[in-house]
N, CA, C and O atoms as CSV, one atom per row, in Angstrom:
chain,resi,resn,atom,element,x,y,z
A,1,MET,N,N,127.247,104.932,165.413
A,1,MET,CA,C,127.672,103.738,164.718
A,1,MET,C,C,126.496,103.070,164.023
A,1,MET,O,O,126.619,102.510,162.933
A,2,ARG,N,N,125.366,103.147,164.683
A,2,ARG,CA,C,124.182,102.526,164.111
A,2,ARG,C,C,123.748,103.242,162.838
A,2,ARG,O,O,123.323,102.592,161.883
A,3,THR,N,N,123.847,104.551,162.809
A,3,THR,CA,C,123.461,105.310,161.617
A,3,THR,C,C,124.407,105.031,160.455
A,3,THR,O,O,124.017,105.157,159.295
A,4,ARG,N,N,125.635,104.657,160.756
A,4,ARG,CA,C,126.579,104.338,159.696
A,4,ARG,C,C,126.184,103.052,158.981
A,4,ARG,O,O,126.557,102.866,157.823
A,5,LEU,N,N,125.460,102.181,159.615
A,5,LEU,CA,C,125.031,100.922,159.012
A,5,LEU,C,C,123.664,101.024,158.360
A,5,LEU,O,O,123.347,100.242,157.463
A,6,VAL,N,N,122.848,101.980,158.798
A,6,VAL,CA,C,121.488,102.105,158.281
A,6,VAL,C,C,121.496,102.553,156.818
A,6,VAL,O,O,120.785,101.976,155.996
A,7,ILE,N,N,122.271,103.550,156.491
A,7,ILE,CA,C,122.289,104.077,155.122
A,7,ILE,C,C,122.782,103.025,154.127
A,7,ILE,O,O,122.130,102.832,153.101
A,8,PRO,N,N,123.898,102.338,154.375
A,8,PRO,CA,C,124.286,101.281,153.437
A,8,PRO,C,C,123.258,100.151,153.348
A,8,PRO,O,O,123.065,99.565,152.283
A,9,ALA,N,N,122.601,99.849,154.470
A,9,ALA,CA,C,121.576,98.791,154.442
A,9,ALA,C,C,120.403,99.218,153.562
A,9,ALA,O,O,119.883,98.409,152.794
A,10,ILE,N,N,119.985,100.466,153.664
A,10,ILE,CA,C,118.889,100.977,152.831
A,10,ILE,C,C,119.306,100.966,151.361
A,10,ILE,O,O,118.520,100.593,150.491
A,11,LEU,N,N,120.533,101.372,151.092
A,11,LEU,CA,C,121.015,101.385,149.707
A,11,LEU,C,C,121.098,99.963,149.142
A,11,LEU,O,O,120.785,99.740,147.972
A,12,LEU,N,N,121.514,99.018,149.961
A,12,LEU,CA,C,121.560,97.629,149.514
A,12,LEU,C,C,120.157,97.091,149.249
A,12,LEU,O,O,119.949,96.355,148.284
A,13,CYS,N,N,119.200,97.450,150.091
A,13,CYS,CA,C,117.806,97.030,149.868
A,13,CYS,C,C,117.268,97.619,148.561
A,13,CYS,O,O,116.606,96.924,147.791
A,14,LEU,N,N,117.551,98.891,148.315
A,14,LEU,CA,C,117.115,99.520,147.065
A,14,LEU,C,C,117.776,98.855,145.864
A,14,LEU,O,O,117.126,98.623,144.845
A,15,LEU,N,N,119.053,98.550,145.980
A,15,LEU,CA,C,119.752,97.863,144.905
A,15,LEU,C,C,119.132,96.490,144.656
A,15,LEU,O,O,118.967,96.079,143.507
A,16,GLY,N,N,118.792,95.791,145.722
A,16,GLY,CA,C,118.136,94.485,145.593
A,16,GLY,C,C,116.784,94.600,144.917
A,16,GLY,O,O,116.444,93.769,144.074
A,17,LEU,N,N,115.999,95.624,145.274
A,17,LEU,CA,C,114.692,95.832,144.637
A,17,LEU,C,C,114.850,96.148,143.150
A,17,LEU,O,O,114.076,95.664,142.325
A,18,LEU,N,N,115.842,96.953,142.812
A,18,LEU,CA,C,116.081,97.270,141.407
A,18,LEU,C,C,116.491,96.019,140.626
A,18,LEU,O,O,116.048,95.818,139.495
A,19,GLN,N,N,117.323,95.195,141.220
A,19,GLN,CA,C,117.717,93.947,140.566
A,19,GLN,C,C,116.517,93.015,140.403
A,19,GLN,O,O,116.363,92.367,139.368
A,20,LEU,N,N,115.676,92.954,141.423
A,20,LEU,CA,C,114.477,92.125,141.354
A,20,LEU,C,C,113.574,92.602,140.213
A,20,LEU,O,O,113.050,91.793,139.448
A,21,GLN,N,N,113.401,93.908,140.108
A,21,GLN,CA,C,112.596,94.474,139.020
A,21,GLN,C,C,113.220,94.169,137.669
A,21,GLN,O,O,112.508,93.858,136.714
A,22,LEU,N,N,114.530,94.253,137.578
A,22,LEU,CA,C,115.228,94.013,136.321
A,22,LEU,C,C,115.049,92.577,135.847
A,22,LEU,O,O,114.937,92.343,134.644
A,23,TRP,N,N,115.019,91.625,136.746
A,23,TRP,CA,C,114.981,90.218,136.365
A,23,TRP,C,C,113.593,89.609,136.377
A,23,TRP,O,O,113.380,88.600,135.706
A,24,THR,N,N,112.623,90.179,137.119
A,24,THR,CA,C,111.317,89.521,137.221
A,24,THR,C,C,110.131,90.417,136.915
A,24,THR,O,O,109.061,89.892,136.609
A,25,GLY,N,N,110.251,91.700,136.976
A,25,GLY,CA,C,109.099,92.590,136.850
A,25,GLY,C,C,108.736,92.923,135.422
A,25,GLY,O,O,109.294,92.375,134.471
A,26,ARG,N,N,107.784,93.836,135.291
A,26,ARG,CA,C,107.372,94.313,133.973
A,26,ARG,C,C,108.532,95.074,133.350
A,26,ARG,O,O,109.131,95.939,133.987
A,27,GLY,N,N,108.840,94.752,132.117
A,27,GLY,CA,C,109.969,95.382,131.450
A,27,GLY,C,C,111.290,94.699,131.776
A,27,GLY,O,O,112.361,95.218,131.460
A,28,SER,N,N,111.208,93.539,132.408
A,28,SER,CA,C,112.432,92.805,132.737
A,28,SER,C,C,113.049,92.234,131.461
A,28,SER,O,O,112.431,92.242,130.396
A,29,LEU,N,N,114.250,91.752,131.590
A,29,LEU,CA,C,114.941,91.209,130.421
A,29,LEU,C,C,114.179,90.036,129.804
A,29,LEU,O,O,114.014,90.018,128.584
A,30,PRO,N,N,113.703,89.052,130.581
A,30,PRO,CA,C,112.929,87.971,129.953
A,30,PRO,C,C,111.622,88.474,129.326
A,30,PRO,O,O,111.198,87.985,128.278
A,31,ASP,N,N,110.994,89.450,129.976
A,31,ASP,CA,C,109.745,90.003,129.452
A,31,ASP,C,C,109.986,90.703,128.118
A,31,ASP,O,O,109.198,90.545,127.185
A,32,VAL,N,N,111.046,91.461,128.022
A,32,VAL,CA,C,111.381,92.163,126.782
A,32,VAL,C,C,111.712,91.165,125.674
A,32,VAL,O,O,111.314,91.348,124.523
A,33,ALA,N,N,112.447,90.105,126.034
A,33,ALA,CA,C,112.773,89.083,125.030
A,33,ALA,C,C,111.507,88.418,124.518
A,33,ALA,O,O,111.379,88.165,123.320
A,34,LYS,N,N,110.565,88.129,125.419
A,34,LYS,CA,C,109.296,87.520,125.011
A,34,LYS,C,C,108.499,88.461,124.118
A,34,LYS,O,O,107.912,88.026,123.127
A,35,LEU,N,N,108.471,89.733,124.457
A,35,LEU,CA,C,107.755,90.712,123.645
A,35,LEU,C,C,108.390,90.870,122.259
A,35,LEU,O,O,107.685,91.036,121.264
A,36,ARG,N,N,109.712,90.817,122.201
A,36,ARG,CA,C,110.390,90.910,120.904
A,36,ARG,C,C,110.056,89.708,120.026
A,36,ARG,O,O,109.845,89.850,118.821
A,37,LYS,N,N,110.010,88.514,120.641
A,37,LYS,CA,C,109.661,87.315,119.881
A,37,LYS,C,C,108.217,87.412,119.389
A,37,LYS,O,O,107.922,87.070,118.244
A,38,ASN,N,N,107.319,87.881,120.260
A,38,ASN,CA,C,105.923,88.057,119.845
A,38,ASN,C,C,105.815,89.052,118.698
A,38,ASN,O,O,105.018,88.858,117.780
A,39,LEU,N,N,106.609,90.114,118.745
A,39,LEU,CA,C,106.601,91.120,117.682
A,39,LEU,C,C,107.072,90.519,116.365
A,39,LEU,O,O,106.470,90.771,115.321
A,40,GLU,N,N,108.132,89.734,116.400
A,40,GLU,CA,C,108.629,89.092,115.180
A,40,GLU,C,C,107.599,88.107,114.630
A,40,GLU,O,O,107.384,88.040,113.420
A,41,ASP,N,N,106.957,87.335,115.530
A,41,ASP,CA,C,105.920,86.401,115.086
A,41,ASP,C,C,104.762,87.146,114.429
A,41,ASP,O,O,104.228,86.704,113.412
A,42,GLN,N,N,104.375,88.285,115.019
A,42,GLN,CA,C,103.272,89.067,114.466
A,42,GLN,C,C,103.653,89.671,113.126
A,42,GLN,O,O,102.826,89.723,112.215
A,43,LYS,N,N,104.899,90.130,112.988
A,43,LYS,CA,C,105.349,90.677,111.706
A,43,LYS,C,C,105.314,89.599,110.624
A,43,LYS,O,O,104.924,89.860,109.486
A,44,THR,N,N,105.727,88.384,110.993
A,44,THR,CA,C,105.697,87.274,110.038
A,44,THR,C,C,104.261,86.958,109.632
A,44,THR,O,O,103.972,86.760,108.452
A,45,ALA,N,N,103.363,86.912,110.617
A,45,ALA,CA,C,101.953,86.639,110.319
A,45,ALA,C,C,101.359,87.746,109.450
A,45,ALA,O,O,100.587,87.466,108.533
A,46,ASN,N,N,101.712,88.993,109.730
A,46,ASN,CA,C,101.216,90.112,108.928
A,46,ASN,C,C,101.719,90.029,107.492
A,46,ASN,O,O,100.977,90.314,106.552
A,47,LEU,N,N,102.977,89.640,107.325
A,47,LEU,CA,C,103.543,89.514,105.986
A,47,LEU,C,C,102.835,88.409,105.200
A,47,LEU,O,O,102.533,88.571,104.017
A,48,ARG,N,N,102.572,87.269,105.880
A,48,ARG,CA,C,101.843,86.183,105.219
A,48,ARG,C,C,100.436,86.640,104.836
A,48,ARG,O,O,99.963,86.353,103.737
A,49,ALA,N,N,99.771,87.351,105.746
A,49,ALA,CA,C,98.423,87.842,105.456
A,49,ALA,C,C,98.442,88.843,104.312
A,49,ALA,O,O,97.530,88.857,103.485
A,50,GLN,N,N,99.471,89.680,104.258
A,50,GLN,CA,C,99.575,90.660,103.175
A,50,GLN,C,C,99.745,89.950,101.832
A,50,GLN,O,O,99.132,90.347,100.841
A,51,HIS,N,N,100.572,88.906,101.793
A,51,HIS,CA,C,100.750,88.152,100.548
A,51,HIS,C,C,99.445,87.470,100.140
A,51,HIS,O,O,99.096,87.441,98.959
A,52,THR,N,N,98.732,86.925,101.114
A,52,THR,CA,C,97.444,86.296,100.818
A,52,THR,C,C,96.457,87.323,100.275
A,52,THR,O,O,95.745,87.053,99.307
A,53,ASN,N,N,96.414,88.494,100.894
A,53,ASN,CA,C,95.510,89.554,100.437
A,53,ASN,C,C,95.855,90.005,99.023
A,53,ASN,O,O,94.963,90.232,98.206
A,54,GLU,N,N,97.151,90.136,98.731
A,54,GLU,CA,C,97.559,90.542,97.383
A,54,GLU,C,C,97.159,89.486,96.353
A,54,GLU,O,O,96.707,89.815,95.257
A,55,ARG,N,N,97.329,88.221,96.717
A,55,ARG,CA,C,96.961,87.139,95.798
A,55,ARG,C,C,95.455,87.140,95.556
A,55,ARG,O,O,95.002,86.997,94.420
A,56,LEU,N,N,94.675,87.303,96.638
A,56,LEU,CA,C,93.220,87.328,96.482
A,56,LEU,C,C,92.768,88.540,95.677
A,56,LEU,O,O,91.855,88.438,94.857
A,57,GLU,N,N,93.401,89.682,95.908
A,57,GLU,CA,C,93.059,90.892,95.144
A,57,GLU,C,C,93.357,90.682,93.662
A,57,GLU,O,O,92.589,91.108,92.799
A,58,SER,N,N,94.474,90.023,93.378
A,58,SER,CA,C,94.826,89.730,91.996
A,58,SER,C,C,93.790,88.796,91.363
A,58,SER,O,O,93.396,88.991,90.213
A,59,GLU,N,N,93.355,87.790,92.111
A,59,GLU,CA,C,92.338,86.877,91.592
A,59,GLU,C,C,91.028,87.601,91.319
A,59,GLU,O,O,90.383,87.352,90.300
A,60,VAL,N,N,90.631,88.494,92.220
A,60,VAL,CA,C,89.392,89.252,92.026
A,60,VAL,C,C,89.508,90.116,90.782
A,60,VAL,O,O,88.579,90.178,89.978
A,61,ASN,N,N,90.652,90.790,90.618
A,61,ASN,CA,C,90.849,91.630,89.428
A,61,ASN,C,C,90.814,90.793,88.155
A,61,ASN,O,O,90.236,91.205,87.149
A,62,ASP,N,N,91.442,89.605,88.202
A,62,ASP,CA,C,91.416,88.728,87.031
A,62,ASP,C,C,89.993,88.299,86.705
A,62,ASP,O,O,89.603,88.254,85.538
A,63,LEU,N,N,89.223,87.985,87.735
A,63,LEU,CA,C,87.834,87.582,87.488
A,63,LEU,C,C,87.015,88.733,86.918
A,63,LEU,O,O,86.213,88.537,86.004
A,64,LYS,N,N,87.217,89.938,87.458
A,64,LYS,CA,C,86.483,91.098,86.935
A,64,LYS,C,C,86.850,91.350,85.482
A,64,LYS,O,O,85.975,91.527,84.634
A,65,GLU,N,N,88.145,91.366,85.200
A,65,GLU,CA,C,88.585,91.621,83.833
A,65,GLU,C,C,88.185,90.477,82.920
A,65,GLU,O,O,87.848,90.697,81.757
A,66,GLY,N,N,88.220,89.265,83.435
A,66,GLY,CA,C,87.839,88.100,82.635
A,66,GLY,C,C,86.393,88.183,82.207
A,66,GLY,O,O,86.071,87.871,81.061
A,67,ILE,N,N,85.509,88.600,83.108
A,67,ILE,CA,C,84.095,88.735,82.769
A,67,ILE,C,C,83.907,89.850,81.746
A,67,ILE,O,O,83.159,89.697,80.780
A,68,GLU,N,N,84.582,90.955,81.961
A,68,GLU,CA,C,84.470,92.077,81.028
A,68,GLU,C,C,85.012,91.697,79.651
A,68,GLU,O,O,84.433,92.053,78.624
A,69,MET,N,N,86.118,90.979,79.645
A,69,MET,CA,C,86.704,90.582,78.363
A,69,MET,C,C,85.789,89.593,77.642
A,69,MET,O,O,85.604,89.692,76.429
A,70,ALA,N,N,85.218,88.643,78.380
A,70,ALA,CA,C,84.315,87.668,77.756
A,70,ALA,C,C,83.070,88.366,77.225
A,70,ALA,O,O,82.579,88.040,76.145
A,71,GLU,N,N,82.563,89.330,77.993
A,71,GLU,CA,C,81.375,90.071,77.556
A,71,GLU,C,C,81.683,90.881,76.303
A,71,GLU,O,O,80.879,90.902,75.371
A,72,GLU,N,N,82.828,91.545,76.266
A,72,GLU,CA,C,83.200,92.347,75.099
A,72,GLU,C,C,83.394,91.469,73.862
A,72,GLU,O,O,82.967,91.827,72.764
A,73,ARG,N,N,84.036,90.321,74.048
A,73,ARG,CA,C,84.241,89.412,72.924
A,73,ARG,C,C,82.908,88.870,72.406
A,73,ARG,O,O,82.720,88.735,71.197
A,74,ALA,N,N,81.981,88.559,73.323
A,74,ALA,CA,C,80.664,88.068,72.905
A,74,ALA,C,C,79.918,89.148,72.135
A,74,ALA,O,O,79.211,88.846,71.174
A,75,ARG,N,N,80.067,90.391,72.543
A,75,ARG,CA,C,79.403,91.487,71.839
A,75,ARG,C,C,79.996,91.660,70.432
A,75,ARG,O,O,79.257,91.791,69.456
A,76,GLN,N,N,81.318,91.660,70.336
A,76,GLN,CA,C,81.966,91.935,69.056
A,76,GLN,C,C,81.854,90.767,68.087
A,76,GLN,O,O,81.495,90.953,66.925
A,77,GLU,N,N,82.155,89.583,68.554
A,77,GLU,CA,C,82.231,88.445,67.637
A,77,GLU,C,C,80.886,87.773,67.397
A,77,GLU,O,O,80.617,87.288,66.298
A,78,LEU,N,N,80.043,87.743,68.421
A,78,LEU,CA,C,78.782,87.017,68.293
A,78,LEU,C,C,77.572,87.928,68.173
A,78,LEU,O,O,76.464,87.466,67.900
A,79,GLY,N,N,77.786,89.237,68.380
A,79,GLY,CA,C,76.672,90.174,68.280
A,79,GLY,C,C,75.673,90.019,69.421
A,79,GLY,O,O,74.502,90.362,69.258
A,80,MET,N,N,76.103,89.519,70.554
A,80,MET,CA,C,75.193,89.323,71.688
A,80,MET,C,C,74.906,90.661,72.359
A,80,MET,O,O,75.740,91.567,72.355
A,81,VAL,N,N,73.720,90.768,72.929
A,81,VAL,CA,C,73.313,91.977,73.634
A,81,VAL,C,C,72.693,91.587,74.968
A,81,VAL,O,O,72.262,90.451,75.166
A,82,LYS,N,N,72.660,92.555,75.874
A,82,LYS,CA,C,72.015,92.347,77.172
A,82,LYS,C,C,70.513,92.533,76.993
A,82,LYS,O,O,70.075,93.119,76.003
A,83,PRO,N,N,69.720,92.039,77.944
A,83,PRO,CA,C,68.275,92.283,77.851
A,83,PRO,C,C,67.980,93.788,77.838
A,83,PRO,O,O,68.641,94.565,78.527
A,84,ASN,N,N,66.997,94.179,77.058
A,84,ASN,CA,C,66.564,95.573,76.922
A,84,ASN,C,C,67.675,96.471,76.377
A,84,ASN,O,O,67.747,97.651,76.720
A,85,GLU,N,N,68.534,95.913,75.534
A,85,GLU,CA,C,69.618,96.675,74.938
A,85,GLU,C,C,69.500,96.561,73.426
A,85,GLU,O,O,69.115,95.517,72.900
A,86,ILE,N,N,69.832,97.629,72.740
A,86,ILE,CA,C,69.751,97.641,71.292
A,86,ILE,C,C,71.160,97.707,70.739
A,86,ILE,O,O,71.958,98.549,71.151
A,87,LEU,N,N,71.465,96.823,69.808
A,87,LEU,CA,C,72.785,96.775,69.205
A,87,LEU,C,C,72.754,97.531,67.895
A,87,LEU,O,O,71.925,97.254,67.028
A,88,VAL,N,N,73.654,98.482,67.751
A,88,VAL,CA,C,73.786,99.231,66.505
A,88,VAL,C,C,75.200,99.021,66.005
A,88,VAL,O,O,76.163,99.437,66.650
A,89,GLN,N,N,75.327,98.374,64.854
A,89,GLN,CA,C,76.651,98.155,64.280
A,89,GLN,C,C,76.853,99.106,63.116
A,89,GLN,O,O,75.972,99.292,62.277
A,90,ILE,N,N,78.028,99.700,63.086
A,90,ILE,CA,C,78.356,100.599,61.993
A,90,ILE,C,C,79.456,99.923,61.185
A,90,ILE,O,O,80.539,99.638,61.695
A,91,ALA,N,N,79.156,99.673,59.919
A,91,ALA,CA,C,80.124,99.009,59.053
A,91,ALA,C,C,81.063,100.043,58.478
A,91,ALA,O,O,80.624,101.140,58.132
A,92,ARG,N,N,82.287,99.744,58.370
A,92,ARG,CA,C,83.275,100.688,57.803
A,92,ARG,C,C,83.821,100.124,56.537
A,92,ARG,O,O,84.664,100.750,55.895
């Protein structure tokens, strides 16, 4: 009779441990929900950082092209040259 109660008692203890793990341990439902929220927050932060990086890259490209365009215009319209450079104009 005693052995008939031991097996169900062990199974109930195991079931209790599994429930405890499900609700409080690593990988529990609250833990997974917290990790999902952290993941969404990180994705949002990454998206904001990506937009900032794209904007900064665009500004850098504009500055590079702006300097090149100003230099080219100064060469063509004003005949300016860099130090130690010789300007040769060919008239057509």
